[in-house]
BASEKE-583131 format. One record per residue (C-alpha): residue in one letter; x negated, y negated, z negated. Coordinates in pm, whole numbers, plus 50000, padded with zeros to 5 digits. Layout:
N
AXYZ ...
This chain:
629
M705099688886043 R708769691985946 P711349670786139 Y712059648685834 H708439642085769 R707879634486143 R710729609786141 M709409590985842 Q705949589285995 Q707519574586301 D709459550586090 S706349538185925 D704519533986257 A707429516386419 L707829491386145 S704019483386136 E703949485085749 T700349480785653 F698309468885352 H695079449585424 D692499451085141 D690499423985294 K693409398785298 R694829413484980 S698359408785117 V701459428985191 M702629429985560 V706219440685632 G706219442686011 D708719430586261 T712439436586168 R714099415786428 D715659444886612 V717939454586326 P720159479686510 S717269500486644 I715719501386291 V718989513786150 Q719139540886406 L715479550086366 L715889553985984 G718899577686001 D718419612585847 D721059639785906 R719729659585625 F720429633985357 A723089655785184 E720629685285187 R718119665184985 Y720179641984758 A722929650284524 S725039619584436 G725589609084080 A726949581283866 L726889544483946 L724059527383756 G724659491383859 K726339469384113 G725539434684247 G726439411284528 M723839426084769 G723949462484686 E724499489684426 V722309513984245 R723379550284185 L721889579584014 F720859607184258 H719099639984216 D716269646984450 R716659684884528 R713279686684694 I711309673584402 G713739683384125 R714039649783958 D716519622983907 V716019590984106 A717719556684142 Q719009548784483 K719609513184587 T721909509784889 L722609477585087 R726329471985085 P727939476585440 E729109440885470 M725589428085382 S724139450585645 K725639427385920 S723529399085798 R719999399585950 I718639378585656 S720169402385395 F718939433385590 E715449419285621 R715209409485252 F716509445085152 L713689460885365 R711149436385223 E712229444384869 A711709482084936 R708369476985104 V706999450284865 Q708029471084561 G706629502784710 Q703209487584800 L702779470884456 E701279501184280 H701299488783927 P702519503783597 A705049475283559 V706539478783910 V709019506383959 P707549529684225 V709549535784555 Y709859570884681 D711779568984997 L713259544885251 A716009556885491 V719599553985617 D722309575985472 P724819594885689 N727329566085646 G724769541385814 A723919524185491 V720089516085448 F718829526785109 F715589533084914 T714989555584622 M712839547284326 K711959560083977 R714889559883749 V714009536883458 R715299539383104 G715089512382844 T716779479882738 P717009448782954 L715219418482798 D718319397182829 E720259420982602 I717519419582340 L717379381782349 D721139379582322 A720999400082010 L718189379781852 E719989347881943 A723059360981762 G720939365281444 L720339402781456 T717069416581333 L715519442581578 E712499459481428 R711669475681761 F711699441781926 N710229416381688 R708549385881828 R705079400081821 K706179430482015 L708069409882268 L705039386182320 T702839417182375 A705279429382640 F705319393782787 V701539396182840 Q702059428383044 I704719410583251 C702289382183329 L699549406783434 A702029424883665 I703029392583819 E699389382883863 F698839415884029 A701619408584272 H700169373684337 S696769389384416 R698569409684680 G700229377884828 V703699383584681 L705899359084486 H708769373284281 R710849341784280 D713589356384061 L711899363283722 K714409362783437 P715159383183118 A717769404483314 N715049415783558 I712809428283275 M713199462383134 L711579474082814 G711319512282800 D711789533582503 Y708119544182493 G706399510682543 E706969507382918 V707429472083059 L708919469883407 V709609440483640 L712779448083837 D714599433084150 W712099421884405 G714929412884640 L713909375684664 A710219383184686 K708279360584922 L705009366985106 I702819336885024 D701259334785364 A704479343485563 E707099318985689 E710439321485519 P713099332885763 V715889308185834 S718949316685638 D722329320985797 E724029319885455 V725639291585258 S723529275084984 F724189284884622 T725879318084711 P725789342284416 I724379375684529 S724019391284179 G725859386683848 E729439376183815 S729849338483820 G727999306383758 D729729302283427 S728929336183287 K726269344983040 S724439365283310 T723239337883538 P723529347183906 T720779347484158 L721319322684441 A720539328684807 G720379303285080 S718429269985081 V717999273984706 L716559308784610 G716399320084251 T718329319083930 P719569286883773 G717949282183443 Y714869302283533 M713929291183880 S711189264483908 P711969227883989 E710609232284337 Q712949261084398 A715809240584265 R714959213684523 G715079239784801 D711309238784880 T710799274785007 D707609268985204 G705429251184943 L705659278684682 D702689294484518 G701909315084206 R702809285083982 T706419289484077 D706529323483906 V704459308283620 Y707339284083555 S709839312683551 L707649331983311 G707509300783092 T711279299983070 I711239336582958 L708539329182702 F710529299082567 E713579321582518 I711469348382339 V710009321382108 Y712909298882041 R715699324482067 E717659301282297 A717499293182673 L715409264982788 H718159251283018 E721299251782816 G723959239983055 R726759266183114 G727449258583480 I725119261483775 P724959223783853 Q724039215383491 R721209240183486 I719959229283822 A720009192983703 S718259202583378 T715569220983582 I714959192283814 M715039164383546 G713109184383284 P714629195382943 E713599185082593 M710639207182515 R709689195182162 A710189221081884 S711509194281654 H714549189981886 R715389227081905 K717609247281672 N714869272181576 G711889249081636 A710789248981271 E709829286281313 V707669279581623 S703999274081579 P702249244781753 E700269268381958 L703309285782115 E705039251882159 T702009240582364 I701869271682573 C705639269382654 T705339231882741 K702479237482981 A703909267583150 C707229248583211 A705759216183325 L707729198383604 D704639193383809 P703009225583925 E699589207883882 W700179205383511 R701069242483471 Y698769272083417 A696959278483743 N698109314483750 A699919340983548 R696699355183408 E695869321683240 L699289321983077 A698719358482974 N695409348782822 A696939320182629 V699649341982477 E697119369382406 G694879344482227 Y697739334582006 L698539370981932 D694849377581844 G695119349281597 E698519361381468 R697149396181421 D694219382181232 E696569361381018 E698559392680940 R695419410280840 R694409380680621 K697919381980456 V697479418080378 L693969412280223 A695309382280033 E698129402279881 A695589428779768 H693579401579591 V696769387879421 V697719422379300 K694219427379153 A694379391578994 K697669399378830 A696239431578683 L693259412878548 V695559387078389 T697479415278215 E694249429478082 A693099394977970 D696349388877776 A695869422977617 G692589412477453 K689969408077730 P689869369877781 N686639371777993 L688679388978266 R690659356878313 T687719341678498 E687529370378737 A691309367878789 L690819331978891 R688109341579141 E690519367679292 V693159341379328 G690649319279499 R689769347079749 A693489352279825 L693989315579892 V691009314280124 L692659342280326 D696189328380310 P696409291880176 T700299294180166 H700549326779972 A703329318279716 S702379343679450 A698769332779470 L699729296179437 S701969303979134 L699279323978964 L696759297779025 E698929270478870 T699429293278569 L695759300678528 V694669265078576 T697269246678370 Q698139270478096 A695549280077836 P695249316477739 E696169329077394 E692619340877335 P689859318777480 S686889332877651 P683389332677486 E682449301977689 A685579284377588 R685109294477225 E681639279177237 E683099247177373 I685759246877105 A683119253376840 K681149223776980 M684109201476955 E684879212176597 R681239206076498 N681499170476649 Q684729163976459 R683319177876132 R680339154676170 A682549125376220 V684599135775904 L681359138275706 H680269103275817 S683639089875702 A683329109375377 T679839095375321 A681159059875385 R683949066075142 N681579080174873 A679349048774927 L682419027474862 W683269045774537 L679579044074430 F679789006574479 L682939003974282 G681419026074009 F678449002373993 V680728973273967 A682658990673690 L679528993573477 F679718956173427 L683228959373273 P683638961472894 L682738997872814 R683769020972516 N681609051172604 Y678439043772789 T677319080372804 L680519090072985 A680469060373202 Y676909065973327 S677719102773370 V680549093973610 F678419070273794 A675629095873817 S678109121273966 L679249095374221 A675619089874312 A674959127074347 L678079132374559 F677059103374785 L673479117374833 Y674639152974889 G677249141775139 L674649120775317 Y672279150875331 V675079173575478 A676139147775733 Q672549143575851 R670959177575817 A673589204875812 P676939191875943 T677919225376095 S677189246475793 R680389259975642 A678669268275307 H677519232075268 W681039220975361 R682589242475092 V680049230874828 L680899193574931 V684589200674889 V684059215974538 C681739187674441 T684329161374559 A687079178774352 T684659179774046 V683909143374073 T687649135274114 G688189155173788 L685559134273606 L687309102573726 A690559116573597 C688949120773255 A687549085173268 A690489066673417 G693479088773358 P694989115173588 F698019094273682 M696689060673785 V694069059874055 V692969095874071 P696109110674241 T695729086774538 L692049095374559 A692779132474554 A695369127074834 T692829108875045 N690269136474988 S692979162375098 T693859141175405 L690199136875498 F689039173175468 A692129194375540 P692189189175921 Q688679202275958 T688969234375748 T690269269575805 L693419281475623 R691269297975361 D689069267175300 R692199245475298 N693689265575013 I690439262874818 L690459224674879 H694079220974769 L693459242474458 A690359223074359 L691979189974401 V695059199474203 L692859212573934 S690949179473923 I694199162873812 V695929190673610 V692849201073403 P692049166273264 A695769161473185 V696039194773000 L692759189472815 S693989155572705 V697319170172584 M695399196972396 G693169171472232 V689889185272381 I689319151372527 P690749117672407 R694379112672490 L694689095272834 I698409088072846 T700999082472566 F704759079672600 T706029052572364 V709269054172163 D710759025972370 G710409046772691 G707129031872812 I703859047272922 L700599038172763 I697469046472971 Q694239045972800 S690629052172915 P687819067072712 I685369046372900 F686749012172975 A688078986872737 F690628970572965 H691198932772937 H693778915073121 G691588894973361 G688878918473476 A690868950373461 F693658935673658 A691218924073936 A689498957873938 L692868976673973 I693858954174258 L690558959674441 V690678997674387 H694289000974512 V693638978674817 M690699001274910 L692959031374861 V695439018175106 I692999006475368 F690549035775381 P692899065175427 G694859046375689 S691609037975878 V690359073775867 M693619089175979 G694099062676243 R690759070876401 F691589107976384 F694879103076566 D693329079476815 R690949107576916 L693769132076919 R695939109977148 H692879103577372 V692269141677411 E695929149377478 A696239121077736 R693199134177913 A694539169477906 I697829157778058 V696189137278328 Q693779165278415 S696679189878442 W698569165678662 Y695599161778899 L695029199178910 R698609204479019 Q698119178979294 L695189197779420 L697189229979458 P698979235079795 K702749229779770 R704789261779762 S707479266080024 
């Protein structure tokens, strides 16, 4: 065995450094005789093995430099205890404990220790793997400043946090408390590595804490209590203000267990989630007081609390409970809680991706439906429903659903067309019943008119017969064939014909124009554009033709303009006398006023009712839709 190896074997034996699997704890041996240990660890071949390099970091207790290990051919980080600190037994013992604890915790998240010795200058040191990456505190500072870091979004940081928890749980299973967990002691590597650094305040759970010969609240790392980088305190209070547990802040060094580190992990989790520190005081006393008294944990009282889910708020609150009994029992429980949230978040992200695919398909279907395939609109509505089942808050899906539900398409679907046709048939049936009632009224007036003084009985009975025929045919259509367009058209032509006969009998400019207007008002709303044109033409002809025939002398003259500017209306049927004719005209005109108003009033009542129902239905449908953010 080479002298160097022999010396290191002797060092190991002399320090009684052992690991007991049955107790699952780290033993560091007896370090009371500090001078003999320093002498024992000396190595006069230090310069032969290590080539000094740049300074990597410096703290109150020691410094870390980059060295090149000539024997292995690799770069290592060497942590050296500062000479003035070597005079302190407590500092020396803590330094040795850090090296041994860190070296024995063989876990991917713990930096491996390669060597423990004393350099030619008498300074104790240990070498370890050189780590590369970004400290978590720098990442959180950037996020708090509002920067967006794709490499370190919240999901990735929470995933790294789970690895940190498992590393601490591993240390706890070996009987070791870290006691100084904070973002500055967490390193995220460039290739997914997660490392827990600085085990200088580590405590063996079953070992008694050595009595300190230092002053309480002495900074041993960082710059000052008012700096952004919070210092680690040594003495009766061990830890970092703002990250240490309440029991640490009270100076309880003997009653600590794994839940102490759980609290510190909770403060780190809080900072990841809320992008601000849990304890916000700038000075050490303020942070210590906030730790002991308990800060405001509710998300509603935090600057970025609106972005925090209730699940994460609950996890942070439990991890940072003042009473250790209320916290997670161990770091693994905390890791499981965060991992459970991440599983749900990953599932939520997957649902959002699937929901977006359904929305894209629905929009394509709507485009096709608007292009002439209205039946695809129903399938588009189903796709939107599937999207909202996956993601109820999807803004595009909600907007598209509102459009599909509350705005009718230009071209209705076959099912909708059938509903519309049914509605039109019902309206046409109602119009036919109104027309039948109107024809019955005219038939009654025609019967009464037969008792007036008549000039031409043949023509009078012909008009009455046409009124009877129109009534019977209208009754037949209303009862037997209300939806037949052919019967509808025949009824329109027959109505115009009877109107023309009345024009020949009573004159085209007295009662008949009003009768023609009521016929047009009655039938026009229920006809197509083509049928409406036929209706208007027929009714116009029913007035114009008798007037022209009268002027041409084909039928007796119905109207004469007198030399004194008057108009003389004559009827080829009735011999008008002052009493009876006057009463008959009053009755006819009263009916002409009442009947059209009643028919149109009923029509618009139905129209207003339908419109009101449509508006109310549309409003209720909008209330059923989730509100868009």
